[in-house]
N, C-alpha and C positions, 0 to 999 in steps of 0.2 A: 679561410678555405675557398679556393676557387677550383675551376675544372682542372687546371694544370696540377695543382696540389693533389687533387683527388686521383688523377692519373698516375702520379708517382706512388701514391699509397697502394693503388690497385696493382701496379707493376710488381711491387714487393710480394704480392700473393700469386704471381704468375711466373716466377723464376724458372720453373720446370720447362718453360717454353722458350727460354732465352737462347740466342745463337743457333737456332735451328733453321735450315733452309726449306723445311716443309711447313712453316708457320707463317700465317698472314693475319695481320690485324685489319679488321674492317669496321669502321666507325659509322654510326648513324648520324647523319647531319641534322641540324648543325651542331647542337650542343655536345654530341658525343665525340666530335672531332678533336677538340683540345685534349680530352681525356685519352682518346685513342692515340693521339700523337705522342704523349708522354709514355704510354705503355709501349708503343713501337720503338721509341728511342731507347728506353731502358732495356728492352729485350733484344735490341738490334735485329729487328725484323721489319719487313715492308708494311706500309700503311696505305690503305685505300678507303674509299667510302662505299657504303652500301645504302642505296637510295630507298627510303621508306617514308611514308607520310601518314600521319594520324588523320582519321576522319572525325573531326570534332563535331559535337552536337551544336547546331546553330544557336548562337546566343551564349553558349557555354563551351567555347572551342577547346578549352583545356580538358574537357571530359570526352574521352574517346568512345565513339560508338563502333569503331573499327579502325582498320589501317590498310594501306596498300603498299606493296613493295615491288620493285623491278630488279630482276637479276641480269639486266642488260637488254640492249635494244632487240636482240634476237629472240627474246622470250616474252611471253605474255605476262603483264603485271598480275600479281596475286593479291586478292582481297581477303582479309580476315575480319569477321564481324563480331561485335559484342552484343549478342542477342538480348541479354538482360537490360542493357542500357537502351537499346532500340525499343524494347517493349515498355520500359518504365517512363520513357520520354515521348512515347507515341510517335516515333519517327516513321513517316510514310516512305513508300518506295521511291516516289518522286524526289523527296528531299534527299534520301540516301544517294540516289543516282546523280543528283546535282552536285552534291558535295564530292562524290567520287570523281566526277569529270573535272571539277576544279582542281582537285589535288593531283590528278593524273597530269594535268598541264604543268603544275608546279614541279612534278617529278621530271618531266621532259626538259623544263627550263634548267633545273639543277644539273641534270646529266650533261647538258651542253656547257653550262657554266664551269662546272667542276672538272669535267673530263675533256671537253672540247673535241669530242669524237673519239677519244682514247678508249679502247676496249676495256671491259672489266678484266682484271688480272686473272690468270689461271687459278681456278679454285679446286678443280678435280684432284682428289687424292692428297689434298693439303689439310692441315689443321687450321681452321678459321676461328679467330677470337673476335666475336661480335661485341662491340663496345658501345655503351651509351652513358649519358651522365646520370641516369637513374631510371627506375621503373615504378610507375604507379599502377595502372591497370595491366600493363604488359602487352597491350594490343599491338603496338608498333613493333615490338620485339618478336611477337609470334608471327607477324606478317613477314618480317625479315627472315626468320628461320624457315618458314614455308617456301619463300622464294629462293633462299640459299640452297635448299636441298635439291633444287632443279639442276644445280651446278655440280652435284655429287662430291662434296668435300669428304675427306676421310673422317674428320671429327668436327663438331661445332662446340665451341666454348663460349658461354655467355659471361661477360665481365662488366660489372657496374659497381659504382661506389656506394649507392644507396637504393633500396627497393622495399616494397611491401613484402613482408615475410612469406605470405601465402603465395604471392606471385612467383617468388624465387623457388619455393617448394614445387609449385606446379610445373615450372620450366625444367626442373631436374628430370621430369618424366619424358621430355621430348628432345633433350640435347644430351651431349656426353658429359658436360660439366658446367656447373654454375658457380661463379666466384663473385661474392658481394661483400663489401666491407661492413655495411651497417643495415640493419632492418629495424628501424625505430618503431616503437609502439606506444601510443597511437601514431599513425602515419598521417601527417597533415599535408604533405606535398614534397616533391623532390627539392624544390628551391629552398625550402626552409632548412635543409641540411647544410647548405652552403652559406658562407658569409658574403660571398660575391657570386651572384647568379645572373650577372648581366648577359644580355643576349649576344650570342655568337653571330658574327656577320658573315656574309658570303665571302667578302674579301679575306677575313681571317681564315676561313676554310681553305680557300685557294692558296693562301700563303703557307699554311701548315702542310698541305699536300705537296707543294713545290719544295719546301724545306726538307720534307721527309724523303723526297726522291733524289736529293743531292748526294 
């Protein structure tokens, strides 16, 4: 099972959105893009990226103390924080701001790399399917949701292959629909659900976006 296989399985749960001109798949880079590519291909709808970055705890970068997301150059980035993690790891304001600034620079780099100045596609009044390769804390997805709402979509659908069950349940309260293939218990990590969880590269993201636009 790799991300492409997972995207195909996910698409089978999203057939109600196929062949609709009001639907847009937006994938969270980088790992969500191969998943989102397969979903978009199967549903015959457009694909784009929605830029979001996890704010990792220093020394434990996979543990999210929050996330930031940008809905385009014309909007201010939105930050969502995990207060429990910040308290339990005694994260100071200075550390939080340093990590935030670093990840903002990475957001800007990816915006230029993936879009090259191309604007965010029209989202207003459309159904947006936000895709990632999995959810652990859900911090990055919550940041994406908050930023996406600025663009006034008609509906927000979260689609992931694997997630913590409680995170999926919590997200159902803030979006229109959540589609998840598996919620293993106990949950040891997104990568353990895959047999191939190799890193998605920038070149792969660019290639998939280009292929999707053909």
